[in-house]
N, C-alpha and C positions, 0 to 999 in steps of 0.2 A: 294537442292538449295534453298536459302532463299534471301529475299530482305531486306536490312538494312534500317530502317526508323529512323528519328529523329523527335520527337514530342515535341512541346512546349505547355505548359498548363498555363492558367490564369483564376482565378476565385476568387470570394469572398471566404474567408476561411470558411469552415464548415466541420463538421464530415462526413465521408463517401466519400469524394471527391476522394481520391486516389483509394478507392475500386471501385467506379463507372468507372474509367478509366481502372483499372486492369481487371474488369469484361468484358468490351468490347474487350480488347486485347485478353484475354483468350478465349472468345467466337469465335474468328476468328483464333485461333491456334497460336497466336503471342507469342514470347518469350521475356519477359521484361528483358533486359540485364544489364542496368545500368541507374542511374538517379541522378539528383541533384534537390532537391526541398526545398522550404523555404516559411515561412510565413513572410510577411513584410507589415507593416502598414495596417493590416486587410485583405490583399490580399494574395492569394496563387499562387506562380509561380514555374514552374518547366520545366525541359528539361529531356527527356529520350530517350534511344535507344532501339529499338525493332527490332527483326528479325521475318519475317513472310514469308510464302509461297507466291510467286508472284501472284498466282491466287486469293489470299485473300486481296490484298492491297486495291483495290477499295471498297470492302464491308466494310473493317475496316474504311476507310476514311469516308464513308457515316455514319456509326454508331457513329464515333467520332464527326462528325458534328452534329449529333442528340443530343449530350449532351448539346447543347446550351440552350435547354429548361430547363435544370437544372442550367443554369448560368455558365457552364463550357465551355470555349473556347479552342479548341485544333487546332493547325496547324500541318500539316504533311508534311515532306520533305523526299523524297527518297534520301538516302545518297550515295554518290559516293564511290567507293573503290579505289580511287587514292592512289598510293604509297606516303608515307610521305617522303619529302626530308630529307637528313641527317642533322638533327638538334641536337645541344647540348641543353640539358634541364637544365634550371636554375630556382632557386627559388628567388623571389624578395620580400623583406620586407621593408616597408616604415613606418616611424612614425614621425609625426610633427604636428605643429599647423594647425588646419583646417582653410580653407578659400574657398570661392566660386572659382570654376575653377581649383582646384588642380588636379582632375581626368583628365580634358582636357589637362592640362600642361604635366602631366606624360604620357598620351597616345600619345601626339604629339611627345615627345622625343622617346618613344618606336617605333613609326611608322617611324620616321626619321632615326632610326638606323636599320630598317628592322626587328624588333623583332616581333615575333608572340605571342600574348597573348593567352595562352591555357586555363587558369583559372584565375579568378580575384575575390577576396573577399575584400570588403571594409567595414569600419564602422567608426563612430564617437562616441567617448565616453568622459566623463569629465576627465580632468587631475586629478591625485590623490591629488595634493595640491592646486588646484584652480578650478574655474568653467569653465575655458577655455576648448574648445573642442579639442581633439586630433584626428587627422586623422590617421587611420591605414589601411594599404593595404598589402595584401599577394597575390602574383601572381606566377603562373607557366608559364615560358616563353620558347619559342622555338627560339634558336639563330643560325643563319647561320654561317658557318665557317669564312666568311669574316668580321663578325661583330667585331668592335674594342671595347672590353669590358671595357677597361680603359676609353675610350671616353664616352661610355654609362654611366658608373658610375659617371664620372665627370659631365656630363650634368644633371643627376638626382640630384646629390648633390648641384649643382648650382641653383636649383629651389628656395631654401630658406636656410637661415643660420641654421634654426632649424630642417631641414629635415634629419633624420637618414636613410641611405640607406644601405641595406645588400643584396648582390648578392652571392648565394651559389649554388653548384651543388646539384641536387636532384636525 
């Protein structure tokens, strides 16, 4: 029997950061199952899933808290094992001119339609023929059976004339 944990990590980026976290997890017999980590604006942020024996959870939490002296901040959450509802999984791609508030507008529409955002990657980059910034987003979504996909697509497309929206099965 093991306890599933979800850890979030934040630190100034530096060599050896991941190794420091992995060493603590290994010392307590934890199994690093999956992670998403990235460097952004000089900071390192990540989320990871670990399984560990229930008797070792508190000692692991204490040792991870001890990493603050290295400038590594880790938060630990015990993950529930609730059954996932029957969702359809879709992939969303957006491309359009960047502007302040675009993520807020998109997330409002997704929330209004009861869509679960399971993964979200966004970036801004210069347009090929101009210096204007393009907003790009890719998201994995969980859609409930009662969600009207045509209405969702329409609401997203109506955000801006230049916004290209693609919804596809994943």
